[in-house]
DRENTORVO-428963 format. One line per 8 residues: number of its first residue (from 1); their letters; for each residue x, y, z of N, C-alpha, C. Coordinates in Angstrom, 2 decimals. Example, Ala and Ser with C-alpha at 12.3 -4.5 7.8 and 13.67 -1.06 7.14 Angstrom:
% residues 2
1> as> 13.19 -5.69 7.80 12.30 -4.50 7.80 13.20 -3.30 7.80  12.85 -2.25 7.08 13.67 -1.06 7.14 12.90 0.03 7.87
This chain:
% residues 321
1> mayafskg> 63.40 93.43 279.40 64.15 92.65 278.38 63.71 93.11 277.00  64.72 93.35 276.09 64.40 93.73 274.76 64.30 92.49 273.87  63.36 92.53 272.94 63.13 91.43 272.01 63.43 91.96 270.58  64.15 91.12 269.88 64.50 91.50 268.49 63.22 91.61 267.64  63.17 92.61 266.76 62.06 92.77 265.87 62.41 92.06 264.56  62.32 90.74 264.59 62.65 89.94 263.43 61.47 89.00 263.12  61.32 88.66 261.86 60.21 87.88 261.44 60.34 86.48 262.07  59.23 86.01 262.59 59.21 84.64 263.11 58.64 84.54 264.48
9> lhdigngh> 58.80 83.36 265.09 58.26 83.05 266.40 59.24 83.39 267.50  58.77 84.10 268.48 59.64 84.51 269.57 59.05 83.96 270.90  59.85 83.19 271.63 59.48 82.67 272.92 59.74 83.70 273.99  58.71 84.28 274.60 58.93 85.33 275.57 58.75 84.77 276.98  58.67 83.46 277.15 58.68 82.84 278.44 57.27 82.61 279.02  57.21 81.71 280.01 55.96 81.41 280.72 54.83 80.91 279.79  55.25 80.22 278.76 54.21 79.65 277.85 53.68 80.64 276.82  54.35 81.78 276.60 53.91 82.73 275.67 54.88 82.82 274.44
17> hvwlqpdg> 54.30 82.74 273.31 55.05 82.82 272.03 54.43 83.94 271.16  55.26 84.75 270.54 54.74 85.85 269.72 55.28 85.76 268.29  54.37 85.84 267.33 54.77 85.82 265.94 54.83 87.30 265.47  56.02 87.68 265.00 56.24 89.06 264.56 56.43 89.12 263.03  55.93 90.20 262.43 56.08 90.43 260.99 56.57 91.86 260.73  57.88 92.06 260.71 58.41 93.34 260.31 57.95 93.65 258.89  57.73 94.98 258.51 58.05 96.07 259.34 56.91 96.64 260.15  55.81 95.82 260.20 54.62 96.27 260.92 53.72 97.21 260.14
25> swgysnag> 54.01 97.46 258.91 53.18 98.35 258.09 51.86 97.66 257.72  51.10 98.18 256.74 49.83 97.68 256.31 49.84 96.16 256.15  49.01 95.49 256.95 48.84 94.08 256.83 49.87 93.18 257.52  50.98 93.73 257.94 52.05 92.95 258.60 51.84 93.01 260.11  50.92 92.20 260.59 50.51 92.22 262.01 51.23 91.13 262.81  51.01 91.22 264.12 51.54 90.25 265.08 50.43 89.36 265.56  50.83 88.22 266.15 49.90 87.24 266.74 50.61 86.63 267.97  49.79 86.04 268.86 50.36 85.43 270.04 49.81 84.08 270.31
33> lildgkds> 50.60 83.19 270.92 50.16 81.89 271.35 50.44 81.70 272.84  49.36 81.39 273.58 49.45 81.18 275.00 49.20 79.72 275.30  50.15 79.11 276.03 50.08 77.64 276.31 50.13 77.41 277.83  49.33 76.40 278.25 49.51 75.91 279.60 48.77 74.54 279.68  49.57 73.53 280.03 48.99 72.16 280.05 48.54 71.77 278.70  47.32 71.25 278.56 46.76 70.81 277.26 46.02 71.92 276.56  45.95 73.10 277.17 45.19 74.21 276.62 46.05 75.15 275.84  45.43 75.78 274.85 46.17 76.75 274.05 45.18 77.82 273.54
41> llvdtlfd> 45.69 79.04 273.47 44.92 80.15 272.95 45.76 80.94 272.01  45.24 81.13 270.79 45.91 81.96 269.80 45.26 83.35 269.77  46.07 84.35 269.82 45.54 85.77 269.71 45.79 86.17 268.29  44.75 86.18 267.49 44.69 86.66 266.12 45.35 85.70 265.08  44.84 85.78 263.87 45.45 85.19 262.71 45.99 86.29 261.81  46.41 85.95 260.61 47.15 86.96 259.73 46.32 87.28 258.50  46.90 88.06 257.60 46.14 88.71 256.57 45.75 87.75 255.38  46.43 86.64 255.26 45.96 85.67 254.29 46.32 84.26 254.82
49> erltaeml> 45.84 83.26 254.11 46.06 81.89 254.60 47.50 81.42 254.41  48.15 81.96 253.39 49.57 81.59 253.22 50.45 82.02 254.37  50.24 83.28 254.81 51.01 83.78 255.95 50.63 83.04 257.21  49.32 82.79 257.39 48.85 82.11 258.58 49.42 80.67 258.66  49.44 80.00 257.53 49.96 78.63 257.50 51.45 78.61 257.84  52.16 79.60 257.35 53.60 79.69 257.69 53.77 79.85 259.24  52.96 80.73 259.83 53.03 80.94 261.28 52.70 79.66 262.03  51.58 79.00 261.66 51.15 77.80 262.34 52.18 76.69 262.21
57> gamkaatg> 52.87 76.60 261.09 53.94 75.60 260.93 55.06 75.87 261.89  55.47 77.15 262.06 56.51 77.47 263.01 56.08 77.19 264.44  54.85 77.44 264.75 54.34 77.13 266.10 54.31 75.64 266.37  53.93 74.87 265.38 53.86 73.40 265.50 55.29 72.89 265.68  56.26 73.37 264.95 57.61 72.87 265.09 58.26 73.21 266.41  57.90 74.39 266.96 58.52 74.83 268.22 57.79 74.31 269.47  56.50 74.12 269.38 55.72 73.81 270.58 54.89 72.48 270.50  54.78 71.96 269.29 53.91 70.80 269.05 52.43 71.20 268.92
65> iggkeitt> 52.13 72.49 268.99 50.75 73.00 268.86 50.66 73.80 267.54  49.82 73.28 266.65 49.62 73.99 265.37 48.12 74.30 265.20  47.71 74.50 263.97 46.32 74.81 263.72 45.30 73.88 264.22  45.56 72.57 264.13 44.53 71.56 264.52 44.44 71.44 266.03  45.52 71.75 266.74 45.57 71.56 268.18 45.14 72.75 269.00  45.10 73.92 268.39 44.72 75.14 269.15 43.27 75.06 269.57  43.06 75.26 270.84 41.68 75.07 271.38 40.81 76.32 271.33  41.44 77.50 271.42 40.75 78.81 271.46 41.50 79.80 270.61
73> lvnthang> 40.71 80.54 269.81 41.23 81.67 269.07 40.50 82.90 269.46  41.23 83.98 269.80 40.60 85.28 270.07 40.99 86.26 268.96  39.96 86.82 268.31 40.22 87.90 267.37 40.07 89.22 268.09  41.11 90.01 268.15 41.11 91.29 268.91 40.24 92.32 268.29  40.03 92.20 266.94 39.09 93.14 266.23 38.84 92.58 264.86  38.09 93.33 264.04 37.51 92.75 262.80 38.44 92.76 261.63  39.48 93.62 261.63 40.30 93.78 260.43 40.86 92.46 259.89  40.98 92.39 258.59 41.45 91.15 257.97 42.81 90.71 258.33
81> dhtfgnrl> 43.69 91.64 258.66 45.07 91.23 259.02 45.08 90.57 260.40  43.96 90.49 261.04 43.91 89.78 262.31 42.84 88.69 262.31  42.21 88.45 261.13 41.12 87.47 261.08 41.13 86.58 259.85  41.77 86.99 258.74 41.63 86.29 257.46 42.22 84.90 257.47  43.03 84.54 258.48 43.55 83.17 258.55 42.71 82.28 259.44  41.53 82.72 259.91 40.76 81.98 260.88 40.38 80.54 260.44  40.17 80.34 259.18 39.71 79.03 258.68 40.73 77.93 259.01  41.97 78.29 259.09 43.01 77.27 259.37 43.09 76.85 260.83
89> ienaeiia> 42.35 77.54 261.70 42.32 77.13 263.10 41.00 76.33 263.23  41.00 75.15 262.64 39.75 74.48 262.30 39.00 73.91 263.48  39.61 73.60 264.57 38.91 72.97 265.68 38.67 73.88 266.84  39.07 75.16 266.74 39.03 76.08 267.88 37.70 76.79 268.00  37.38 77.10 269.24 36.31 78.10 269.50 36.90 79.46 269.15  36.19 80.23 268.33 36.64 81.54 267.90 35.87 82.60 268.67  36.54 83.42 269.42 35.88 84.42 270.30 36.22 85.80 269.85  35.24 86.67 269.81 35.43 88.10 269.49 34.34 88.89 270.18
97> saasarem> 34.54 90.17 270.22 33.48 91.03 270.73 32.31 90.98 269.76  31.09 91.17 270.22 29.92 91.22 269.39 30.03 92.30 268.36  30.59 93.43 268.71 30.78 94.55 267.77 31.74 94.16 266.65  32.81 93.42 266.99 33.75 92.97 265.98 33.13 91.98 265.02  32.33 91.05 265.57 31.64 90.03 264.75 30.73 90.73 263.73  30.07 91.75 264.12 29.18 92.47 263.20 29.96 93.09 262.10  31.14 93.65 262.43 31.98 94.40 261.56 32.71 93.54 260.56  32.98 92.33 260.87 33.80 91.41 260.03 33.31 91.25 258.61
105> geqppaml> 31.99 91.25 258.45 31.44 90.99 257.13 31.45 92.20 256.19  31.92 93.38 256.67 31.78 94.59 255.92 32.89 94.75 254.83  34.07 94.07 255.01 35.12 94.14 254.06 35.65 92.73 253.80  34.86 91.93 253.12 35.19 90.52 252.90 36.46 90.36 251.99  37.11 89.23 252.14 38.34 89.03 251.35 38.14 89.19 249.89  36.96 88.79 249.35 36.70 88.84 247.90 36.68 90.33 247.45  36.24 91.22 248.29 36.20 92.63 247.92 37.64 93.14 247.80  38.48 92.82 248.78 39.88 93.26 248.73 40.57 92.67 247.49
113> aamvkqap> 40.33 91.41 247.17 40.94 90.77 246.04 40.52 91.51 244.75  39.28 91.89 244.64 38.81 92.64 243.44 39.47 93.99 243.37  39.62 94.68 244.48 40.21 96.01 244.48 41.67 95.95 244.08  42.42 94.92 244.54 43.80 94.75 244.17 43.91 94.54 242.64  42.95 93.71 242.14 42.99 93.48 240.67 42.67 94.73 239.84  41.77 95.59 240.37 41.41 96.78 239.64 42.43 97.96 239.88  43.25 97.84 240.85 44.11 98.94 241.25 44.96 99.58 240.16  45.54 98.75 239.25 46.39 99.34 238.21 45.66 100.34 237.33
121> qmgeigay> 44.34 100.28 237.27 43.58 101.18 236.44 43.02 102.37 237.27  43.42 102.52 238.52 42.79 103.46 239.39 43.63 104.68 239.70  44.71 104.87 238.97 45.54 106.07 239.12 46.23 106.17 240.42  46.24 107.39 241.05 46.97 107.62 242.28 46.48 106.74 243.43  45.17 106.63 243.58 44.64 105.82 244.68 44.97 104.34 244.50  44.98 103.89 243.23 45.30 102.50 242.93 46.74 102.23 243.26  47.63 103.09 242.94 49.06 102.92 243.24 49.29 102.86 244.77  48.57 103.68 245.49 48.65 103.64 246.93 48.05 102.34 247.50
129> flhcfqdf> 46.96 101.90 246.92 46.33 100.64 247.37 47.26 99.49 247.16  47.93 99.43 246.06 48.92 98.40 245.79 50.07 98.49 246.74  50.57 99.70 247.03 51.60 99.91 248.00 51.24 99.21 249.30  49.97 99.35 249.67 49.58 98.76 250.98 49.28 97.28 250.93  48.71 96.76 249.84 48.09 95.43 249.88 48.49 94.45 248.80  49.43 94.80 247.88 49.75 93.87 246.81 50.48 92.64 247.26  51.06 92.61 248.46 51.81 91.46 248.88 50.93 90.30 249.38  49.57 90.51 249.45 48.73 89.52 250.12 47.82 88.83 249.14
137> dfggvtlr> 47.49 87.56 249.44 46.67 86.72 248.56 45.25 86.61 249.15  44.41 87.63 248.87 43.03 87.63 249.38 42.15 86.63 248.62  42.47 86.31 247.39 41.69 85.44 246.60 41.54 83.99 247.18  42.55 83.63 248.01 42.51 82.32 248.55 41.94 82.21 249.97  41.27 83.28 250.40 40.79 83.36 251.78 39.33 83.04 251.88  38.95 82.21 252.82 37.53 81.97 253.21 37.44 82.27 254.69  36.75 83.35 254.99 36.67 83.83 256.31 35.79 82.91 257.19  36.35 82.54 258.38 35.59 81.75 259.35 35.22 82.72 260.48
145> pptqtfsg> 33.94 83.00 260.68 33.59 83.97 261.68 33.66 83.46 263.10  33.48 84.32 264.07 33.50 83.88 265.44 32.36 82.88 265.75  32.61 82.01 266.63 31.60 81.06 267.09 31.03 81.49 268.46  31.65 82.45 269.09 31.19 82.93 270.40 31.51 84.40 270.50  30.60 85.22 270.98 30.81 86.64 271.14 30.50 87.08 272.55  31.01 88.25 272.90 30.74 88.86 274.19 30.77 90.33 274.14  30.30 91.02 275.13 30.46 92.48 275.25 30.98 92.80 276.60  31.85 93.79 276.66 32.37 94.29 277.91 33.62 93.53 278.32
153> gkdlkvgd> 33.46 92.35 278.84 34.62 91.53 279.29 34.23 90.10 279.33  35.32 89.23 279.34 35.07 87.80 279.42 36.31 87.15 280.07  36.11 86.28 280.96 37.19 85.55 281.63 37.34 84.17 281.02  38.59 83.76 280.74 38.93 82.48 280.20 39.96 81.81 281.05  40.13 80.54 280.85 41.24 79.79 281.49 42.03 79.12 280.39  43.34 79.22 280.46 44.26 78.44 279.58 45.11 77.65 280.52  44.75 76.40 280.72 45.36 75.57 281.83 45.08 76.28 283.15  46.12 76.60 283.88 45.99 77.30 285.16 46.06 78.84 285.03
161> kdvrliev> 46.22 79.31 283.82 46.33 80.76 283.60 44.97 81.38 283.50  44.75 82.45 284.26 43.58 83.31 284.06 43.87 84.23 282.89  42.91 84.34 281.95 43.07 85.23 280.78 41.82 86.09 280.77  42.02 87.40 280.72 40.93 88.36 280.78 40.83 89.05 279.43  39.67 88.91 278.78 39.39 89.69 277.55 38.65 90.94 277.95  39.17 92.09 277.51 38.56 93.38 277.90 38.21 94.16 276.61  36.95 94.44 276.40 36.53 95.22 275.28 36.79 96.68 275.59  37.62 97.32 274.75 37.99 98.74 274.98 37.46 99.64 273.83
169> gpahtegd> 36.95 99.02 272.79 36.46 99.78 271.68 35.03 100.32 271.94  34.54 101.20 271.08 35.15 101.55 269.81 36.33 102.52 269.96  37.37 102.22 269.19 38.54 103.04 269.22 39.21 102.93 267.82  40.15 102.00 267.68 40.69 101.72 266.35 39.61 101.20 265.42  38.81 100.25 265.90 37.62 99.74 265.22 36.44 99.77 266.22  35.33 99.20 265.78 34.14 99.29 266.62 34.22 98.38 267.89  35.01 97.28 267.82 34.94 96.34 268.89 36.28 95.85 269.43  37.24 96.73 269.55 38.62 96.36 270.00 38.62 95.68 271.29
177> vivhvpkd> 39.44 94.62 271.38 39.63 93.81 272.63 41.10 93.66 272.92  41.45 93.76 274.20 42.81 93.42 274.65 42.80 92.14 275.42  43.89 91.41 275.43 43.99 90.13 276.11 45.05 90.18 277.17  44.58 90.09 278.41 45.48 90.31 279.58 45.66 89.00 280.32  46.96 88.66 280.60 47.31 87.45 281.37 48.00 87.96 282.65  47.22 88.23 283.68 47.78 88.91 284.89 48.96 88.11 285.50  48.81 86.80 285.66 49.85 86.00 286.29 51.22 86.19 285.69  51.26 86.32 284.33 52.50 86.40 283.58 52.88 87.83 283.26
185> rvvytgdi> 52.04 88.83 283.68 52.32 90.23 283.46 52.54 90.57 281.97  51.61 89.99 281.16 51.62 90.17 279.72 50.30 90.69 279.24  50.25 91.60 278.30 49.02 91.97 277.64 49.25 92.05 276.13  48.29 91.47 275.40 48.23 91.49 273.93 47.20 92.57 273.56  47.66 93.60 272.86 46.80 94.82 272.68 46.00 94.78 271.43  46.25 93.88 270.46 45.68 94.08 269.16 46.12 95.44 268.65  45.28 96.05 267.87 45.62 97.32 267.23 45.30 98.53 268.10  45.07 98.29 269.37 45.05 99.40 270.32 46.50 99.97 270.46
193> lfnegtpi> 47.49 99.17 270.09 48.85 99.71 270.09 49.52 99.38 268.73  49.95 100.43 268.03 50.85 100.34 266.91 52.19 100.85 267.48  53.16 99.99 267.60 54.43 100.42 268.19 55.38 100.76 267.04  55.96 101.97 267.13 56.87 102.49 266.12 56.16 102.69 264.77  54.89 102.82 264.77 54.12 103.09 263.59 52.93 103.99 263.93  52.29 104.57 262.91 51.20 105.48 263.12 49.90 104.79 263.31  49.19 105.01 264.41 47.87 104.41 264.58 46.89 104.96 263.60  45.79 104.22 263.40 44.70 104.67 262.47 43.40 104.46 263.17
201> mwagptan> 42.63 105.56 263.28 41.40 105.51 264.02 40.21 105.48 263.06  39.72 104.25 262.76 38.55 104.09 261.91 37.29 104.43 262.63  37.23 104.16 263.94 35.98 104.31 264.63 36.03 105.50 265.62  36.92 105.43 266.61 36.95 106.47 267.61 35.80 106.35 268.57  35.63 107.27 269.49 36.29 108.57 269.59 37.69 108.48 270.21  38.45 109.53 270.03 39.79 109.60 270.59 39.81 109.33 272.10  38.77 109.86 272.76 38.73 109.69 274.20 38.71 108.22 274.61  38.03 107.38 273.83 37.98 105.99 274.16 39.39 105.31 274.00
209> wlkacdli> 40.09 105.75 272.97 41.40 105.15 272.69 42.39 105.57 273.80  42.31 106.83 274.14 43.18 107.32 275.23 42.84 106.58 276.56  41.60 106.34 276.81 41.19 105.58 277.98 41.72 104.15 277.96  41.74 103.58 276.76 42.30 102.23 276.59 43.80 102.21 276.92  44.51 103.24 276.43 45.93 103.36 276.72 46.16 103.49 278.23  45.30 104.29 278.88 45.49 104.51 280.31 45.15 103.24 281.09  44.25 102.44 280.58 44.00 101.13 281.19 45.20 100.26 281.17  45.83 100.16 280.04 47.10 99.36 279.90 48.15 99.89 280.79
217> lamdvdvv> 48.36 101.21 280.84 49.37 101.82 281.67 49.16 101.57 283.13  47.88 101.34 283.56 47.58 101.08 284.95 47.74 99.60 285.28  47.96 98.74 284.33 48.09 97.34 284.57 49.47 96.98 285.13  49.49 95.90 285.86 50.76 95.39 286.38 51.34 94.47 285.32  51.89 95.02 284.26 52.48 94.25 283.14 53.88 94.66 282.83  54.67 93.74 282.40 56.03 93.96 281.92 56.19 93.94 280.44  55.33 93.10 279.80 55.43 92.86 278.37 54.15 93.28 277.69  54.29 94.13 276.70 53.13 94.56 275.93 53.35 94.16 274.49
225> vpghgpit> 52.44 93.28 273.96 52.59 92.80 272.59 51.60 93.63 271.74  52.13 94.43 270.82 51.27 95.31 270.01 50.65 94.55 268.81  49.69 95.15 268.23 49.16 94.51 266.97 50.11 94.64 265.82  50.91 95.68 265.80 51.96 95.92 264.80 53.18 96.48 265.47  54.33 96.05 265.00 55.58 96.62 265.51 56.20 95.79 266.58  57.35 96.21 267.13 58.12 95.42 268.08 57.40 95.20 269.42  57.71 94.09 270.08 57.28 93.89 271.47 57.89 95.00 272.29  57.11 95.53 273.24 57.53 96.67 274.04 57.11 96.52 275.51
233> dksgvrkm> 57.22 97.58 276.23 56.69 97.67 277.56 55.77 98.87 277.58  55.48 99.47 278.74 54.55 100.54 278.77 55.09 101.81 278.03  56.40 101.89 277.84 56.89 103.06 277.10 56.33 103.17 275.70  56.14 102.06 275.06 55.52 102.08 273.74 54.08 102.63 273.74  53.37 102.25 274.80 52.00 102.78 274.94 51.99 104.28 275.19  52.93 104.79 276.05 52.97 106.18 276.32 53.29 106.98 275.05  54.17 106.50 274.22 54.52 107.17 272.96 53.31 107.31 272.04  52.61 106.23 271.88 51.47 106.29 270.95 50.34 107.12 271.52
241> rgylayvd> 50.15 107.02 272.85 49.18 107.87 273.48 49.46 109.35 273.23  50.74 109.68 273.31 51.18 111.08 273.04 50.77 111.52 271.65  50.93 110.61 270.67 50.55 110.94 269.32 49.05 111.21 269.21  48.27 110.31 269.79 46.78 110.51 269.70 46.33 111.77 270.36  46.92 112.09 271.53 46.52 113.31 272.25 46.95 114.54 271.42  48.14 114.49 270.79 48.64 115.63 270.01 47.70 115.84 268.80  47.44 114.78 268.05 46.61 114.90 266.86 45.19 115.39 267.21  44.62 114.88 268.28 43.30 115.28 268.71 43.32 116.77 269.02
249> aearkrfa> 44.26 117.22 269.75 44.36 118.67 270.11 44.52 119.54 268.86  45.38 119.15 267.92 45.58 119.90 266.69 44.33 119.94 265.82  43.66 118.78 265.78 42.44 118.72 264.93 41.38 119.60 265.53  41.18 119.55 266.87 40.17 120.38 267.49 40.36 121.89 267.25  41.64 122.32 267.30 41.91 123.73 266.97 41.41 124.08 265.58  41.63 123.22 264.60 41.23 123.49 263.27 39.76 123.38 263.02  39.12 122.48 263.72 37.67 122.39 263.67 37.03 123.70 264.21  37.58 124.16 265.36 37.05 125.38 265.95 37.26 126.60 265.03
257> agmsaeda> 38.34 126.53 264.19 38.60 127.62 263.29 37.80 127.52 262.00  36.97 126.51 261.85 36.13 126.37 260.68 36.72 125.66 259.49  37.85 125.03 259.68 38.50 124.32 258.57 37.71 123.01 258.29  37.87 122.51 257.05 37.33 121.18 256.69 38.32 120.12 257.23  37.85 118.91 257.31 38.72 117.83 257.74 39.87 117.62 256.77  39.57 117.73 255.48 40.64 117.56 254.51 41.69 118.65 254.57  41.28 119.89 254.70 42.22 120.98 254.89 43.06 120.77 256.17  42.41 120.33 257.20 43.15 120.13 258.46 44.18 119.04 258.33
265> vfdialge> 43.91 117.99 257.58 44.89 116.93 257.37 46.16 117.46 256.76  46.03 118.37 255.82 47.24 118.87 255.15 47.84 120.04 255.92  47.12 120.57 256.89 47.66 121.68 257.64 48.43 121.24 258.91  48.10 120.06 259.44 48.66 119.59 260.68 50.11 119.13 260.41  51.08 119.76 261.16 52.46 119.36 261.09 52.68 118.29 262.16  53.26 117.18 261.75 53.44 116.06 262.71 54.60 116.15 263.64  55.49 117.10 263.38 56.58 117.33 264.37 57.38 116.09 264.64  57.51 115.70 265.94 58.27 114.57 266.30 57.78 113.25 265.79
273> yqhwldfe> 56.53 113.25 265.29 55.93 112.06 264.76 56.02 111.91 263.23  56.67 112.84 262.58 56.63 112.91 261.12 57.28 111.74 260.44  58.23 111.11 261.12 58.97 109.99 260.50 58.42 108.63 260.93  57.31 108.60 261.67 56.71 107.35 262.00 56.18 106.65 260.74  56.21 105.32 260.78 55.77 104.52 259.66 54.26 104.81 259.37  53.94 104.93 258.02 52.56 105.14 257.60 51.96 106.43 258.15  52.71 107.49 258.03 52.26 108.81 258.54 50.96 109.24 257.96  50.64 108.80 256.74 49.48 109.25 256.02 48.14 108.81 256.73
281> rlavtvds> 48.25 107.85 257.64 47.05 107.43 258.35 46.42 108.58 259.14  47.18 109.66 259.36 46.63 110.89 259.91 45.27 111.25 259.34  45.17 111.03 258.02 43.91 111.43 257.33 42.68 110.76 257.90  42.77 109.46 258.19 41.59 108.72 258.72 41.33 109.17 260.15  42.33 109.34 260.95 42.13 109.75 262.33 41.49 111.14 262.41  41.95 112.08 261.60 41.35 113.39 261.57 39.90 113.34 261.13  39.65 112.57 260.16 38.24 112.43 259.67 37.37 111.87 260.78  37.87 110.91 261.55 37.07 110.33 262.64 36.80 111.37 263.70
289> iwrdhvhd> 37.80 112.23 263.99 37.60 113.31 264.97 36.53 114.31 264.46  36.55 114.62 263.20 35.52 115.53 262.62 34.12 114.90 262.73  34.00 113.60 262.40 32.69 112.93 262.51 32.21 112.90 263.91  33.09 112.73 264.88 32.67 112.75 266.29 32.19 114.14 266.66  32.84 115.16 266.18 32.43 116.53 266.52 30.96 116.82 266.06  30.64 116.30 264.92 29.33 116.60 264.32 28.33 115.46 264.60  28.70 114.57 265.48 27.85 113.44 265.88 27.39 112.62 264.66  28.30 112.41 263.75 28.03 111.57 262.60 28.51 110.14 262.95
297> hsrpnaar> 27.56 109.26 263.17 27.88 107.89 263.56 27.78 106.89 262.43  27.80 107.44 261.20 27.76 106.52 260.02 29.12 105.83 259.87  29.16 104.80 259.09 30.41 104.08 258.87 31.31 104.98 258.02  32.68 104.94 258.26 33.55 105.73 257.45 33.59 105.31 255.98  33.73 106.27 255.13 33.79 105.98 253.66 35.24 105.57 253.35  35.48 104.30 253.29 36.86 103.77 253.14 37.44 104.22 251.78  36.68 104.23 250.74 37.21 104.64 249.44 37.69 106.08 249.44  36.89 106.95 250.01 37.27 108.36 250.09 38.47 108.52 250.93
305> lfglmakl> 38.56 107.80 252.03 39.69 107.95 253.00 40.97 107.38 252.36  40.88 106.31 251.62 42.11 105.83 250.97 42.57 106.83 249.90  41.65 107.49 249.27 42.02 108.56 248.31 42.72 109.72 249.03  42.23 110.09 250.17 42.85 111.15 250.95 44.22 110.70 251.45  44.39 109.47 251.95 45.68 108.99 252.36 46.66 108.96 251.21  46.16 108.58 250.02 47.03 108.56 248.81 47.57 109.97 248.53  46.70 110.94 248.61 47.16 112.35 248.36 48.19 112.77 249.39  47.95 112.45 250.63 48.91 112.83 251.69 50.17 112.12 251.51
313> wndrrpgr> 50.15 110.85 251.21 51.34 110.01 250.96 52.20 110.59 249.88  51.55 110.95 248.75 52.29 111.50 247.68 52.82 112.92 247.98  52.00 113.69 248.74 52.41 115.10 249.04 53.65 115.15 249.97  53.71 114.24 250.91 54.74 114.34 251.96 55.93 113.45 251.82  55.88 112.49 250.90 56.98 111.51 250.78 58.34 112.13 250.55  58.51 113.12 249.63 59.86 113.63 249.42 60.43 114.34 250.63  59.59 115.13 251.36 60.13 115.88 252.50 58.97 116.09 253.45  58.85 115.13 254.36 57.71 115.18 255.30 57.89 116.29 256.29
321> r> 56.74 116.95 256.63 56.82 118.05 257.57 56.91 117.52 259.00
C-alpha cells in the first residue's frame, strides 16, 4: 500500500500512526506512535518544541494520546531532529542506546541557536548553515535526556504488542537503533534509512550500515518507516543500500590512488544518485570512510565538514554531475 508523503499524521493501521514532514531534508524528520490498550510508545520527537507540540496536538486529536499520556519514548539516535522535543513528553520513560545518550550532549540546542545567529557573518558556510537550519527555533529548546539506556537490544511491550529495539550503530551516528514490531510487520528505522534523500554517515563504518540494511531486508516486514522521507517497503532500503555500497566502492578506489578525502569528494560522480535530495552529504560520508581507513576514531569535525558540504553544494547546484 502506498502512503501519501504529506505533512501530518498518517494512520497506517494496527495501532500505528506516523508523523511525516516533507520534504525530508535537513531537520524535517519523521516520528511514529504505537498504541495498544492503555500503552503507548512514541518513536522520536522533532527538531524543536514548536514542531513537536504541533505533532503531539495532532496525535491527541486523532487518538486521545498526546504528550502527557505517552508512556514510553524511544530516541532512535542522538541527533536533535529526533530528540529536541523530548521535554514535551513529560511523563514518559525515555529510552535510547547508551552510545546515543553519551552523544546527545555534544551538540546542545544552545550551540545550534548561537550558530544560526552568527551565520549571516560566516560567508559561504553561513549561507549553507542557514539553508539547512534557519527554519527551526533552537533557542526555545531544553533537552530532556534518556532516563533508561541499553546496549545491543531491548524487548518492550506496548499492550499485547512485542516491540524489539535493536542497536545497529555505529553507522549514521554512534548509537543508531531501529524499532521492530514483528506482529504488525512494521519497522521504524530512524536515520538508518533516508528514503528519497541522501544518507549522511557521521560515524560509520560503511560495513555496519550495510549490515543494518541487510538486517531490515531479512525481516518479515511490509511497512518501513524511515527517519526522513516517505513511508516505504523494502525497496526503499535496497535503493539506499545501493547508494552506500556505490559511494564506499568509489571512495576506496580514490583512497588507494592516494587522493585526499576532499579531492575524492569533488571527483566522485554520483550518477543515478545525483538528483537525490541533499547530495552534498557525500562529503561527510567520504570523510568517514577515510577516517575508517586510517583507523581515526576521533569525533568528526562538524565545522570543517559543514564547510566542505557548503563548497560541494555551491559547486554542483547549477549542474550536478
